[in-house]
C-alpha positions in Angstrom: -5.8 98.9 17.4 -7.1 97.3 14.2 -8.4 93.8 14.5 -6.8 92.0 11.6 -8.7 88.8 10.6 -6.8 86.1 8.9 -8.6 84.9 5.7 -9.7 81.3 5.6 -7.8 78.8 3.4 -9.1 78.2 -0.1 -11.1 75.1 -0.6 -11.3 72.6 -3.5 -14.7 71.5 -4.7 -15.3 68.5 -6.9 -18.5 69.1 -8.9 -18.9 66.7 -11.8 -21.9 67.1 -14.1 -23.8 64.4 -15.8 -23.1 64.9 -19.6 -19.3 65.4 -19.4 -19.1 62.5 -16.9 -21.0 60.2 -19.2 -18.9 61.2 -22.2 -15.7 60.7 -20.2 -16.9 57.2 -19.2 -17.6 56.3 -22.8 -14.2 57.5 -24.0 -12.4 55.8 -21.1 -14.2 52.5 -21.7 -13.4 52.6 -25.5 -9.8 53.4 -25.1 -9.3 50.8 -22.4 -11.0 48.2 -24.6 -8.8 49.1 -27.6 -5.7 48.9 -25.5 -6.7 45.5 -24.1 -7.4 44.3 -27.7 -4.0 45.4 -28.9 -2.4 43.7 -25.8 -4.1 40.5 -26.9 -2.9 40.8 -30.5 0.7 41.2 -29.3 0.3 38.1 -27.1 -1.2 36.1 -30.0 1.7 37.0 -32.3 4.3 36.1 -29.6 2.5 32.8 -29.2 2.5 32.1 -32.9 6.2 32.9 -33.2 7.0 30.5 -30.3 4.9 27.8 -31.9 6.6 28.3 -35.3 10.1 28.2 -33.8 9.3 25.1 -31.8 7.5 23.0 -34.4 9.6 24.0 -37.5 12.7 22.7 -35.6 11.3 19.2 -35.1 12.2 16.2 -37.3 10.1 15.9 -40.5 7.1 13.6 -40.5 5.8 11.4 -43.3 2.2 12.1 -44.2 -0.1 9.1 -44.1 -3.9 8.6 -44.4 -4.1 8.7 -40.6 -2.3 12.0 -40.2 -5.1 14.1 -38.9 -4.1 15.0 -35.4 -4.1 18.6 -34.3 -0.9 20.6 -33.6 1.0 19.9 -36.9 0.9 23.4 -38.3 4.5 24.6 -39.2 5.8 21.0 -39.0 8.1 19.9 -41.9 6.5 17.0 -43.7 7.0 14.8 -46.7 4.4 13.0 -48.9 4.8 10.5 -51.7 2.1 9.8 -54.3 0.6 10.8 -57.7 -0.7 14.2 -58.7 -4.4 14.5 -59.5 -4.0 17.1 -62.2 -7.7 17.2 -63.1 -8.6 18.4 -59.6 -6.0 21.2 -59.5 -7.4 24.7 -58.6 -6.1 28.2 -58.6 -6.7 30.5 -55.6 -7.0 34.0 -57.0 -5.8 37.5 -55.8 -2.5 36.3 -54.3 0.1 39.1 -54.1 3.8 38.4 -54.3 4.9 41.9 -53.3 4.8 43.2 -56.9 2.2 41.4 -58.9 -1.2 39.7 -58.4 -1.5 36.0 -59.2 -2.6 32.7 -58.0 -1.7 30.0 -55.5 -1.7 26.7 -57.4 -3.3 24.0 -55.2 -2.9 20.4 -56.5 -4.0 17.3 -54.7 -1.5 14.5 -54.3 -2.9 11.0 -53.8 -0.8 9.4 -51.1 0.7 6.1 -52.2 -1.3 3.1 -51.2 -4.3 5.0 -50.0 -7.4 6.8 -51.3 -6.5 9.9 -49.2 -5.1 13.1 -50.7 -3.1 16.0 -49.4 -3.5 19.4 -50.9 -0.2 20.8 -52.0 0.4 24.5 -52.5 2.9 24.1 -55.4 3.6 27.8 -55.5 2.6 31.2 -56.8 2.1 32.0 -60.5 1.4 35.3 -62.1 -1.8 36.1 -64.0 -1.5 35.9 -67.7 -3.0 38.0 -70.5 -5.8 35.5 -70.7 -7.1 36.5 -67.2 -9.5 35.5 -65.8 -8.5 32.2 -67.4 -5.8 30.7 -65.2 -2.4 30.0 -66.7 -1.0 26.6 -67.3 0.8 24.9 -64.4 1.3 21.3 -65.6 2.3 18.4 -63.3 4.0 15.1 -64.0 2.1 11.8 -63.9 5.0 10.0 -62.3 5.2 9.0 -58.7 6.4 12.0 -56.8 7.8 12.9 -53.4 7.0 16.4 -52.0 8.4 18.0 -48.9 7.6 21.3 -47.2 5.8 22.9 -44.3 2.3 22.1 -43.2 -0.2 25.0 -42.9 -3.9 25.6 -42.4 -6.0 27.5 -44.9 -7.0 30.9 -43.5 -10.4 31.0 -42.0 -10.5 34.9 -42.2 -11.5 36.2 -45.6 -14.0 38.3 -47.4 -15.7 37.0 -50.5 -17.1 39.4 -53.1 -20.4 38.0 -54.4 -21.9 34.6 -54.2 -19.8 33.1 -57.1 -16.8 31.9 -55.1 -15.9 29.0 -57.3 -15.6 29.5 -61.1 -14.3 26.3 -62.6 -10.8 25.8 -61.4 -10.4 29.4 -60.2 -11.5 30.0 -56.5 -11.7 33.1 -54.5 -10.6 31.3 -51.3 -9.7 27.8 -50.1 -11.0 25.8 -47.2 -10.6 22.1 -46.8 -14.3 21.6 -46.2 -15.2 23.5 -49.4 -12.7 21.5 -51.5 -14.0 18.2 -50.2 -17.6 19.2 -50.9 -16.8 20.4 -54.5 -14.4 17.6 -55.6 -15.6 14.7 -53.4 -12.0 13.8 -52.6 -10.9 12.6 -49.2 -8.2 15.1 -48.1 -6.1 15.7 -45.0 -7.0 18.8 -42.9 -3.7 20.4 -43.8 -2.1 22.1 -46.8 1.5 21.2 -47.6 3.6 24.2 -48.8 6.0 22.7 -51.3 9.5 23.7 -50.5 10.7 23.4 -54.1 8.8 24.8 -57.1 9.8 24.7 -60.7 9.4 27.8 -62.9 7.0 29.5 -63.6 5.9 28.7 -60.0 7.6 30.4 -57.0 7.5 28.7 -53.6 5.0 30.1 -51.0 6.5 30.6 -47.6 4.4 31.1 -44.5 5.8 32.5 -41.3 4.0 34.2 -38.5 4.0 38.0 -38.4 6.7 39.1 -35.9 5.2 42.6 -35.5 4.3 42.2 -31.8 6.1 45.4 -31.0 3.8 47.4 -33.2 0.8 46.2 -31.2 2.6 47.0 -27.9 3.0 50.6 -29.2 -0.7 50.8 -30.1 -1.6 49.3 -26.7 0.5 52.0 -24.8 -1.1 54.7 -27.0 -4.7 53.6 -26.1 -3.9 53.2 -22.4 -2.2 56.7 -22.4 -5.4 58.1 -23.9 -7.5 56.5 -21.3 -5.3 58.0 -18.6 -5.5 61.4 -20.3 -9.3 61.3 -20.5 -9.4 60.5 -16.7 -7.1 63.4 -15.8 -9.0 65.9 -18.0 -12.3 64.8 -16.4 -10.8 65.3 -12.9 -9.2 68.7 -13.7 -12.3 70.1 -15.4 -14.5 69.2 -12.4 -12.3 70.5 -9.6 -12.8 74.1 -8.7 -11.1 76.3 -6.3 -13.6 78.1 -3.9 -12.3 81.4 -2.7 -13.0 82.3 0.9 -15.5 85.0 1.7 -14.2 88.5 2.2 -14.0 89.4 5.9 -16.7 91.7 7.1 -15.7 95.3 8.0 -15.0 95.9 11.7 -17.8 98.0 13.1 -15.4 99.3 15.8 -13.3 101.2 13.3 -13.9 104.9 13.5 
């Protein structure tokens, strides 16, 4: 009789090499980091949306010289005083969706104090005289302004060292305004709710696009998982069993 030998089962061998493993680790780390960053951006936007909804629904506050506490962003506020027209500035490169123009920032001296609040009176288009700013006159009478409190953005890029040219500025910060004008101003900007033509009210509301960041997060995490699977599959090899030796007892 013929002695039939059963072949051994096939074996899997895991044999990663240095260069592909290092490249996979870099790709995995980068995609995980980007996914985590997008996750944080989504959480940040949800937090801002909740903050806006909570604070904008509160009763309006009256601005005083002592109104300097934190946590007033998005609060509805009113201020009474006199415009300081000679200290009015125009923040350039503000887009209204169709045209480029300025935000008109005018200090209002709060009644009975030497403290001012910066009021964003609205958006105005550039004129044919650009870069000269257009006229945006104010009354000299006692005025009450109401609107929403905001903070000047701390994230901006400035082109060149000449960031202030007369009454036209590239960007606005409270610290810079105080240093240039010498006025004592509150740490907030009041977005005027009503603006007379040619000005248009500026509205600030947090970006509600958290879902977009969640999509990006899932994409990056999926890529991290794909990198891991590809690295595993390319380093797993099937080892075939050796061929059985011929039986010397066969004729």
